Structures are given as structure tokens and as C-alpha cells.
N, C-alpha and C positions, 0 to 999 in steps of 0.2 A: 781293212786294217788302217788304223789311224797312225799318224806320225808323231814325232816329238817336235817341240818348238824350242829353239834356242834364240837368245837375244845377245846382241853385241853392240857396243858403242864404238863408233868410228869417228876419228877426228880428221879434219881437213877437207871434207866435202863442202863445196860452196855453191854448186849449181846442179841442174838436172843432168848435165853431161857427166859430172862426178858420180851421181847416183847410178846412172846407166853403166858406167865403167865398173863400179863395185858390184852391182847386181850381176852383170855378165860373168865376172870372175868367180863369184860364189856359185852361180847356177852351173858352172862347169865342173863342180866337184861331184864325185859319185855320192849318191844317196840323197841329194838335195831335191826336194819336191817343189818348193816355192821360196821366193825371197821378196820381202817387203821392206822398203827403206823410207824412213821419215827424215827428210833433209834437215828440217829445223832442229831436231833433237840429236841427229846422228845415229838414231836407233835402227839397227838392222835386225829383222825378225826372219829366221830361217826355219821352215818346216822341212823335216828330214826323216828318213827311215829310222825307226826305233833303234836298230842295231848299230847305226853309224854314230861315231863320236865327233865327227867333223874337225879332226885335228888340223886339216888343211885350211881352215877359214882364215886364220891370222896370216898365213903365208899368201893366200889369194888376195887378201886386202892389201898387204904390203906390196905385192907385185903390181897392184893397181895404182900405187903411189900414195896410199893413205895408211893410217895407223889405227889399229884396234886399241882402244883405251879401257875397255871393260867388257865383261861377259855376264851372262845369267841364263837360267833355264826357265822358260815359262811353263812347260809341262813335259 
């Protein structure tokens, strides 16, 4: 079964430690299969189970000390 892929833009990440912090927060959400983060663009790509809407992503990012500034769905 293939998953869905959602994209988010995150502001405030300046180093690899920031990336790891956001990645761990999102990976802790139910239904998340993988997280890829591009530090330069702030783009976060999350592969998740098709039935999951990932409502908790913005809160997980905020709890990590960063701000989600945009969303999209790749598939």
C-alpha cells in the first residue's frame, strides 16, 4: 500500500540541529512513514498513511520552536 505525501514550509530553521528537532517531532505523529527536510528551502515532505490527515503537524512544528508558513499535497 502506498502512502500520501504532504509538503509543508517551515520558517526559522537555521541548522541541522533545527532539522533534526522538527524531524523528530513529526516522526512522533501517528501515521507518519517518513520525513524529509530541505534546510535551504524550509520544505518538509511527509509520507504518511492515506487515511491520516496529519492535523498535528502544525502543532508538532510549533512545539519544536518553529512556525509552519505553508502547506501543500504532493500526492
